[in-house]
C-alpha positions as MATLAB code, in Angstrom:
seq = 'XXXXXXXXXXXXXXXXXXXXXXXXXXXXXXXXXXXXXXXXXXXXXXXXXXXXXXXXXXXXXXXXXXXXXXXXXXXXXXXXXXXXXXXXXXXXXXXXXXXXXXXXXXXXXXXXXXXXXXXXXXXXXXXXXXXXXXXXXXXXXXXXXXXXXXXXXXXXXXXXXXXXXXXXXXXXXXXXXXXXXXXXXXXXXXXXXXXXXXXXXXXXXXXXXXXXXXXXXXXXXXXXXXXXXXXX';
ca = [
      78.330  -45.048 -130.082;
      75.343  -43.432 -131.806;
      76.818  -39.983 -131.736;
      75.581  -38.382 -134.920;
      72.433  -37.467 -136.791;
      72.943  -36.710 -140.468;
      70.294  -34.846 -142.430;
      70.502  -35.173 -146.216;
      68.133  -33.218 -148.416;
      67.427  -31.767 -151.814;
      65.411  -28.786 -152.967;
      62.082  -29.516 -154.631;
      61.455  -28.464 -158.203;
      64.949  -27.088 -158.721;
      65.189  -28.213 -162.354;
      62.238  -26.058 -163.375;
      62.726  -23.138 -160.987;
      64.588  -19.905 -161.578;
      68.219  -20.083 -160.404;
      67.531  -17.320 -157.878;
      65.010  -19.521 -156.068;
      67.500  -22.374 -155.874;
      70.170  -20.081 -154.454;
      67.712  -18.536 -151.996;
      66.834  -21.996 -150.688;
      70.464  -23.002 -150.261;
      71.312  -19.698 -148.580;
      68.445  -20.169 -146.121;
      69.552  -23.696 -145.167;
      73.171  -22.586 -144.857;
      72.119  -19.764 -142.516;
      70.105  -22.168 -140.373;
      73.034  -24.609 -140.305;
      75.311  -21.826 -139.080;
      72.878  -21.044 -136.272;
      72.655  -24.734 -135.330;
      76.450  -24.856 -135.095;
      76.308  -22.079 -132.536;
      73.260  -23.531 -130.751;
      74.574  -27.086 -130.385;
      78.267  -26.310 -130.009;
      79.083  -28.797 -132.804;
      79.948  -27.813 -136.354;
      77.118  -28.860 -138.661;
      79.553  -28.748 -141.600;
      76.888  -27.657 -144.087;
      77.790  -29.112 -147.486;
      76.149  -28.607 -150.849;
      75.947  -31.461 -153.364;
      75.092  -31.579 -157.062;
      73.555  -28.124 -157.168;
      70.312  -28.811 -155.294;
      71.489  -31.304 -152.626;
      72.691  -30.525 -149.119;
      73.789  -32.240 -145.919;
      74.482  -31.402 -142.278;
      75.549  -33.376 -139.203;
      74.558  -32.649 -135.610;
      74.016  -34.313 -132.213;
      70.953  -36.604 -132.438;
      68.952  -34.853 -129.728;
      68.642  -31.672 -131.796;
      67.355  -33.172 -135.025;
      63.697  -32.199 -134.573;
      64.542  -28.597 -133.683;
      66.836  -28.494 -136.719;
      64.031  -29.702 -138.977;
      61.605  -27.086 -137.653;
      64.141  -24.291 -138.070;
      65.073  -25.349 -141.599;
      61.437  -25.468 -142.671;
      60.633  -22.163 -140.975;
      63.633  -20.495 -142.577;
      62.636  -21.630 -146.054;
      59.034  -20.563 -145.569;
      60.138  -17.159 -144.281;
      61.860  -16.448 -147.596;
      59.075  -16.305 -150.162;
      61.602  -16.787 -152.981;
      63.192  -19.955 -151.583;
      62.379  -23.444 -152.823;
      61.100  -25.984 -150.304;
      63.036  -29.124 -149.420;
      62.642  -32.769 -148.538;
      65.138  -34.719 -146.507;
      66.096  -37.970 -144.856;
      67.844  -38.435 -141.544;
      70.211  -41.153 -140.397;
      71.419  -41.971 -136.901;
      74.654  -43.779 -136.185;
      78.367  -43.175 -136.063;
      80.656  -41.131 -138.280;
      83.985  -42.769 -138.941;
      85.066  -39.464 -140.487;
      83.419  -36.054 -140.793;
      85.427  -35.377 -143.918;
      88.442  -33.241 -144.624;
      87.102  -29.782 -145.395;
      83.386  -30.650 -145.590;
      81.058  -33.673 -145.650;
      81.735  -34.575 -149.273;
      84.169  -37.313 -148.217;
      82.656  -38.107 -144.814;
      81.834  -41.718 -144.021;
      80.066  -43.851 -141.431;
      76.728  -45.518 -140.730;
      74.939  -42.226 -140.030;
      75.696  -41.044 -143.565;
      74.661  -44.338 -145.148;
      71.336  -44.396 -143.336;
      70.640  -40.731 -144.068;
      71.040  -41.307 -147.796;
      68.832  -44.378 -147.702;
      66.164  -42.499 -145.767;
      66.070  -39.779 -148.409;
      65.893  -42.373 -151.181;
      62.804  -43.882 -149.529;
      60.820  -40.692 -150.052;
      58.728  -40.255 -153.154;
      59.762  -37.329 -155.315;
      56.484  -35.562 -154.560;
      56.829  -35.764 -150.774;
      57.575  -32.178 -149.851;
      58.839  -31.228 -146.401;
      58.679  -34.807 -145.179;
      61.301  -36.929 -143.500;
      62.262  -40.567 -143.331;
      64.540  -41.900 -140.626;
      66.860  -44.882 -140.327;
      69.128  -46.003 -137.503;
      71.817  -48.616 -137.247;
      70.896  -51.214 -134.644;
      72.027  -54.528 -133.353;
      75.558  -55.831 -132.974;
      77.865  -53.515 -131.130;
      75.192  -50.858 -130.738;
      73.276  -52.964 -128.219;
      70.188  -52.174 -126.180;
      70.706  -48.414 -126.169;
      70.354  -48.371 -129.934;
      67.148  -50.397 -129.719;
      65.646  -47.825 -127.334;
      66.822  -45.050 -129.620;
      65.222  -46.822 -132.569;
      61.963  -46.803 -130.606;
      62.239  -43.049 -130.097;
      63.008  -42.451 -133.759;
      60.210  -44.702 -135.012;
      57.753  -42.960 -132.710;
      58.825  -39.604 -134.068;
      58.913  -40.790 -137.675;
      55.427  -42.268 -137.424;
      53.721  -39.655 -135.258;
      55.608  -36.371 -135.287;
      57.104  -35.973 -138.740;
      53.862  -36.231 -140.741;
      52.454  -33.563 -138.421;
      55.470  -31.341 -139.070;
      55.087  -31.724 -142.811;
      51.358  -31.028 -142.708;
      51.700  -27.932 -140.538;
      54.766  -26.504 -142.269;
      53.106  -26.497 -145.688;
      50.394  -24.261 -144.264;
      52.564  -21.666 -142.529;
      52.286  -18.139 -143.819;
      55.426  -16.067 -144.270;
      54.655  -14.158 -141.057;
      53.906  -17.312 -139.062;
      57.133  -19.001 -140.154;
      59.157  -15.896 -139.340;
      57.728  -15.686 -135.825;
      58.138  -19.411 -135.227;
      61.752  -19.398 -136.390;
      62.663  -16.612 -133.983;
      60.809  -18.266 -131.097;
      62.452  -21.679 -131.586;
      65.945  -20.216 -131.561;
      65.620  -19.383 -127.872;
      62.907  -21.014 -125.743;
      63.604  -18.636 -122.855;
      62.521  -15.526 -124.757;
      59.370  -13.764 -123.614;
      56.685  -12.963 -126.138;
      57.385   -9.297 -125.524;
      60.993   -9.839 -126.619;
      60.003  -11.715 -129.761;
      57.342   -9.140 -130.612;
      59.942   -6.401 -130.226;
      62.258   -8.145 -132.702;
      59.418   -8.320 -135.215;
      58.121   -4.821 -134.530;
      54.608   -6.040 -133.758;
      52.344   -6.204 -130.708;
      52.245   -9.200 -128.387;
      48.675   -9.799 -129.470;
      49.744   -9.985 -133.118;
      52.632  -12.281 -132.209;
      50.332  -14.585 -130.271;
      48.068  -14.902 -133.303;
      51.029  -15.785 -135.525;
      52.479  -18.365 -133.140;
      49.093  -19.930 -132.487;
      48.442  -20.220 -136.205;
      51.873  -21.769 -136.715;
      51.270  -24.430 -134.043;
      54.105  -23.172 -131.845;
      52.992  -24.809 -128.595;
      52.574  -28.394 -129.911;
      55.747  -28.056 -132.011;
      57.805  -26.840 -129.056;
      56.315  -29.604 -126.884;
      57.371  -32.235 -129.429;
      60.863  -30.757 -129.682;
      61.343  -30.658 -125.918;
      60.081  -34.213 -125.463;
      62.414  -35.474 -128.178;
      65.418  -33.626 -126.782;
      64.687  -34.942 -123.292;
      64.333  -38.508 -124.571;
      67.642  -38.410 -126.409;
      69.389  -36.679 -123.513;
      68.154  -39.277 -121.038;
      69.407  -42.091 -123.248;
      72.801  -40.427 -123.515;
      72.957  -39.827 -119.758;
      72.083  -43.442 -118.984;
      75.698  -44.328 -119.579;
      74.951  -47.782 -120.954;
      78.066  -49.097 -122.710;
      77.698  -49.742 -126.430;
      78.411  -53.293 -127.520;
];
């Protein structure tokens, strides 16, 4: 079954940046990964590779929320480097022993290939691949359609918007996306600002269209999973 989404990324400009910026970026992604573990109920198994590389695994339906939270977290920390990443959908024959360094399966293969497809200068962008055909059957083909729609329509929008977030906008967005049920009064209280100020920050960050895209994606993936079609 197509049970896993693997996100593989690397920090941009790490070879020329101060070590503190590299560490700040990794710490931000690790913190977001820890939250996603709690949010999804599945261990993301955050793993660092080769100094500036990283990888997480999570249920496919949450991949767009994960991307938004990772980008918001990095933008919130003005010292952190930005990142680019690829995502792969498929199965994981093994999630590794202690981390993902020795994990294996189609989701990992496709995630690495997706990252390799990005140009080095593509910041905060994503490429997606999914295993299809054979034993994955018609469900995988429908899932491919969902991924291709997102890859073609949603991800360029995410990259464009994220590069323009201010520190304050990203901070507000990150808090809001961690719990959709929060009221604006609650979020404003966490930030120590007025609701009017919060509304300006969220509007500038594109919160409503981003949340709409996330909810639509999560519903699409959930409906496919609930369909109960046997994999072949």
